[in-house]
Every structure is written in C-alpha cells, then in structure tokens.
C-alpha positions as CSV (number, residue, x, y, z in Angstrom):
1,M,21.9,60.9,-0.9
2,R,21.4,64.7,-1.1
3,V,18.2,66.2,0.3
4,T,16.7,69.6,1.0
5,L,15.4,70.0,4.5
6,Q,12.7,72.4,5.7
7,H,12.0,73.5,2.1
8,E,8.9,75.7,1.7
9,T,7.1,76.2,-1.6
10,R,6.3,79.6,-3.0
11,G,2.9,80.9,-2.0
12,H,0.1,81.8,-4.3
13,I,-1.5,85.2,-4.9
14,P,-4.9,84.8,-3.3
15,D,-6.7,86.1,-6.4
16,D,-5.0,83.4,-8.5
17,L,-6.5,80.6,-6.4
18,G,-10.0,81.4,-7.9
19,R,-8.5,81.4,-11.4
20,Y,-6.9,78.0,-10.8
21,M,-10.2,76.6,-9.6
22,F,-12.1,78.0,-12.6
23,S,-9.4,76.7,-15.0
24,A,-9.5,73.2,-13.5
25,A,-13.4,73.1,-13.6
26,F,-13.4,74.4,-17.2
27,A,-10.9,71.8,-18.2
28,R,-12.9,69.0,-16.6
29,C,-16.1,70.1,-18.3
30,F,-14.7,70.9,-21.8
31,G,-11.6,68.7,-22.0
32,R,-9.3,71.7,-22.6
33,A,-7.9,74.6,-20.7
34,P,-9.7,78.0,-21.1
35,K,-8.1,80.9,-22.8
36,L,-7.8,84.0,-20.6
37,M,-10.7,85.8,-22.4
38,E,-13.0,82.9,-21.5
39,F,-12.5,83.6,-17.8
40,P,-15.4,85.6,-16.1
41,E,-14.7,89.3,-15.8
42,I,-14.4,89.0,-12.0
43,L,-11.5,86.6,-12.4
44,Q,-9.6,88.6,-15.0
45,P,-6.2,89.7,-13.8
46,A,-5.5,93.5,-13.6
47,H,-2.4,93.1,-15.8
48,K,-1.9,95.9,-18.4
49,N,-1.1,93.4,-21.1
50,R,-4.1,91.0,-20.5
51,G,-5.8,92.1,-23.7
52,S,-2.8,91.7,-25.9
53,G,-3.3,88.0,-26.5
54,D,0.3,87.3,-25.7
55,F,-0.6,85.5,-22.5
56,A,-3.9,83.9,-23.5
57,D,-2.9,80.6,-21.9
58,R,-1.4,82.1,-18.7
59,F,-3.6,79.9,-16.4
60,R,-3.5,76.8,-18.6
61,T,-4.6,73.6,-16.9
62,Q,-3.1,70.2,-17.7
63,V,-6.1,68.1,-18.6
64,A,-6.4,64.6,-16.9
65,K,-5.9,61.6,-19.2
66,R,-4.3,63.8,-21.9
67,P,-0.6,64.3,-22.6
68,S,0.8,67.2,-20.8
69,T,2.3,70.2,-22.5
70,T,6.1,70.7,-22.5
71,V,7.5,71.9,-19.1
72,T,9.7,74.9,-19.8
73,S,12.9,75.6,-17.9
74,H,11.8,78.9,-16.5
75,I,9.0,77.6,-14.4
76,S,9.5,80.2,-11.6
77,K,8.1,82.8,-14.0
78,D,5.5,80.6,-15.6
79,G,4.2,79.0,-12.4
80,H,0.5,79.5,-13.4
81,Y,1.0,77.2,-16.4
82,F,1.3,73.9,-14.5
83,R,-2.0,73.2,-12.8
84,R,-3.8,69.9,-13.2
85,A,-7.5,69.3,-13.6
86,F,-8.3,66.5,-11.2
87,R,-11.0,63.9,-11.7
C-alpha cells in the first residue's frame, strides 16, 4: 500500500474563512449557494475582476442533501469552490 506521510494541507487566506462561513450559512438558509454579489460588502474580495461576473460562484457551497457539482481537475486553483454547508 502506498501512503503519504506527514502531509499538510494548504492553508486558507484568513479573509476567506469569513466568506466560507457566510456561504455555508446562506446555503443552509436558502438551499443554494450565494453568488458573489450577494455577499455583504465587508466580505467582498479585493480582486480587480470581482465585478466582471466571470467568477460569480467563486465561493460556491455544496448544499447538504443535494447532488454536488462536478469536481474539476484543477482544484488547486479553484479551492474555494468545494465547501460544504453542514447541517
């Protein structure tokens, strides 16, 4: 059996943790993940392209008891996309 020892996961940007919490709470209340423009202004990222609409589901939450979205192969760049709303 092949194993990886002493593996450490990638850390999170501290500001993103609040966004993850908001996204999970929103999904739990509304049964869907929020679009970026539904986040409060204080949680909006300072990205230059945030208003373009190209990344509106950047912090998508997988909603409990619903089918998950497709997991893409480049998860290292889309790591925000795979958060789950817990019950």
